[in-house]
N, C-alpha and C positions, 0 to 999 in steps of 0.2 A: 684385892683390887679396889682402887678408889673410884667409886661410881661417878663422881663428878666429872671425870675426864673421859668417860665413855659416852657422854652426852655432848651435844654440840651447842655451845652458847655463843652466838655471834656477837662481835664487838665493833665499835666505831671509834674513830679518832676523836679525841676531845676537842680538837679545833672546830669540828663540825657542830658539836653541841654549843660551843662558845659562840659561833656564828649565829645559830638559831636564837640563843639567849639575847644577843645584841640586837637582832632583828625585832624580836618581840618587845624588847625594851623600847625600841624606837616607835613601836606601834602603841605604846602607852602602858605596858605592863610593868609591874614592880620587879626590879632585878632580884632583890632578896628572895621574893617568892618563887621566881623562876629557878634560882639556885637551889632553893629548898626542894623543889619538885625533882630536880635532877640529882639531888644529893651530892653536890659538888661545892668546893670552896674556890675562891678566886685563885689561890695558888695552884690548885689542880687544873683549873681552866687554862692556865698559862704554861702547863707542863706538856710540851709538844709530843712527848714520848708516850703519853697515856692512851690506852685503849679502854673504852668504857662499855659495859654491858649495854647492848642495844635497847633493852627494855627501858632504861632510863631516858633514852632519846624519844622512844615512843610515848612514854609517860609525859614528857615535856610537850610533845605535840598535842596530846589529848587535852592537857590542862590549858595550853595556850589557845588552841582552837576553840574551846568552850568559852574562855574568858574574852576572846576577841570576837566571838560570834562569827568565826570564819571557818566554814566547813571544808574549805580547800586551802588551808594554810600552807601545805607543802607545795601546791601549785604556785601560790603567790611568792613564797620564799625562794623557790627555784628560779624565779624570773630576775632575781637580784644577785647576779654572780659576783663573788668576791674571791680573789685568788687565794687569800689566806684561809679560806674555808676548808681547803683540801691540803693545807700545808705546802710542802715543797712540790707536790704534784700540781697544784694550782699555778705556781710560778713556772714550772716546766711547760705547762700548756700555753701560758702567755708568751713564751719565748720560742716556741716550736716553729719549724719552717712550714709545716702543713698541719691541717687538722688530723690527717692520718697519723703523723708522727706523734702528735699530742695524745691520741687515743692509744697508740702502741706503748707509750711511756706509762699511761694509766694502767694498762694491762700488766706491764712488767713490774710496777711498784705498787700494785693494788693493796698489798698487805699493810703498807704504811698507813692507809686510811681505814683499815679494818677488814673484817671478813663477813660483812653483812649481806654480801651479794657479789656477783661477778659480771664483768662486761664480756659479751660474746659478739663476734662479728660473723655475719653470714654474707659471703660475697658471691655475686653472679656477674654476668658479662657487663652490665651497665650500672648496677646499683649495689649498695651495701646496706644491710640491715644491722643496726647497732642495737643489740638487746642488752637489757639488764635483768639478770636472773637473781631474784632475792633468795637468800639462804635461810629464810625463816618466813613465817606467815605475817608479813609486814602489813601495815595499814596503807590505805591509799595515799596518805601524806608522803610516805617514803618513796613510793614508786613515782608519784607525780613530781616530787622534788628532783629526783635523779634525772628523769627524762626532760623535764622543763629546764633543768640546769644545763643539760647538754646543748639545747637550742640556744639558751642564753649565752653560753660559752662560745658557741659557733658564731653568733652575731657579733660578739666582742672581738674574737680573733680575726674575723674577716672584715671587720669594720663595716658590716652591712646590717643595719637595723631591720631591714625588711627580708633578711634571709628566712626561707621556710623550707623544711624538709619536704620530701615527696608525700609522706604519710606518717602518722603517729598512732601507736597502739598501746592500749592498757588492758590488763586482764580483769579489772574491776568494772563495775557499773559506773556511769557518770554520777558524780555527787551533786553537781549543779547542772544547769541547762547546758547542753552540748555546745551551744554557740559561744559560750565563754572560752572554752578550750580552743575552738576553731579560730576565734578572733586573735588569740595569741599566736598559735602555731601557723596560722595562715595556710592550712592544708586540711585534708580529710583526717578526722580523728575517729578511730574505731575502738569501741569498748567491748568487754567480754572477749577479748582477743586471745590468741594462743600464747602471747608473750607481751612484756613491756618493752617498748623500743620505738625506734624511728628508722625510716628509710631515707637515704640520701644518694645522690648520683655519685658514682666513683670519681668523676672529674672534680667534684667539689672537695673530696678528701685530699686530693693531690695538689690543689691550687696553692700557690705561695701565700703566706700570711703577712699582713701588714706590720705586725709587731715582732716578726722573727728577729732573734738576736742569737746568732750561732755560738759565739763565745760564752755568753751568759748561760745559754742552754746547756752547753757542755759542762760548765761548772756545776750547774744545778743537778744534772744527771749523775755526775761524779759524786755529789753530796748524797743523792738518793741511794746510789749504790752502796755508799758507806753506811747509811742508815739501815739499809736492808741487811747488810752483813752483821751489823750490831744486833738487829732484831732476830736474825737467825740464831745467834748465840744466846741472847737474853730471853727471847720468847719463841723458841723454835716451833712449839705446838701451834701458835697462831699463824705462823708463816706456812706451815704444812697444810693447815686447814684451808687457808686462802688458795694455795696452789691447787689443791684437789678440787675446790669449788669451781675455779675458773678453767680447769682442764678437763673435767669429767664429761662435759658435753661432747668433746672431741674424742677423747679416749680416757680409759682408766689408767692413771699414772702408777707405775710400779714403784716400789720403794727405792730402787736404784735411781730412777729419774728424779724423785723427790730429794734424795741425798745430793745429787749433782746440783740441783737448784739451790740447796742450802750451802753448797760448797763444802760438804762433809763426806766422809766415807759412809758406806751403808752401816757398818758396825757402830760408828759414832752416832748416826741418826737413830738407830734402834736403841742405843744406850740412853740417849736424851729422852726418848719417848718412855722408856722404862722408868726414868726418874719421875715422870709425871704419872706413873702407875698405869700406863696404857701401852698399846702397840699400834703399828701402822694399820694393821687389818681392822682393829677396833675403831680407829679414827675414821677410816674409810667407811666402815659400816654405819657409824653415827651420822656422818655427813649424808650418805645416801638416804638414810631414814628421814632426816630433816628435809632434804630436798624433795623426796617423794611426797611427804605430807604437805609441803608447800604447794607443789604442783597440783595435788588433788584438791586442796582447799581453794586455790586461787585461779585455777583454769579449768576448762572443760576438755582439755587435751585427752585423747584416747589413752588408755592404759599402755598400749603398745608404744606410743610415742614417748611416754614418761619412762618406760622401761629402757628404751634406746638412749634417751638423754642421760640416763644414769649408768649407762655402760653395761647393762645386763645382756648376756649373749642370747637369752631367750626370755619371752614374756613369762613363761612358767617359772623361771628362776626368780624373777622379780616378784611374782605372786607368792612364792614360798618365803622369800625374805620379808615381804610386807606382813605376811601372816605371823611370822616369828616376832616381828617388831610390835605389832598391835593386836594380835589375836583376831584380826579381821582381814578380809580380802580388800583390795583397793576399792572395788565397787561398793562393798558394804561401808567402808570408811567414808567414801564420798557421799553416799546417800545419808548416812547418819549426820555428817557435818552439815549438809544442806538442810536437814530437818531442824538442827539446832539454830541456824542463823535465820530461819524464816520467822 
């Protein structure tokens, strides 16, 4: 068995890395040095099909943050939305009829931009919570970029510079004075929260957008469907990982469901995983492990909550699985991690 495929290594689309490099270059950093940190060539930066190990992106953030003396680089970068940052997904958003439709497309085609995290919607009678669940122990730059980028996108799509969500949440501590965040979001911002995300009114998600272009949007969605089909054949493991990440909070997908999403038979899906030296159960186990570690490191959510989010039928089953993964109980792991970061 090839051990490299029984672990989970999240990836991100190269367009996002290119966008950050371009942004940092505009702030005065030397492009060649940025490329060196990211270990990428210009040819690779322009290959829209590439998915890059997320650690290269985090390394680029760390380097650029230090060089620019900007401790909240992700927060600032997220405020400057560019459609091509997310490839075809960005252009689908710009031409969607509503913000809800744009978010639905993001969910459907998420694997085209990587599998470093998953969007989750929690809907009640009057409002919707848009959460982003990281699939690894990300830095604050990443979570702040994602959530700030959502607000930046909403302001562009609605043509309302003063749009503000009802509230914003981050799982980490504030890196700069809280008022800097509140001045941008124009709402209450909570840190050390149970999730990264924002709350908006349901009516806002369904309001028609100023830039809606039905025919162009249909063409772009058709193109995204074609890209997803190609990815399902060329990189099925990445597509499977992404699907599990974005589905597991609602339910644990069976291999039959994953096969249907890939457009393959169950036997073909299993055969493709065997080619990678793994199986569906091993992929699911590796993702659950990484998500469990991320929840324990980044939030103070109760173990029961984490167990439920990972689809375990009982907390005791989660406890046993975590002990098998780490030789520690979830509580022991959380305490040990807290001691290390103090």
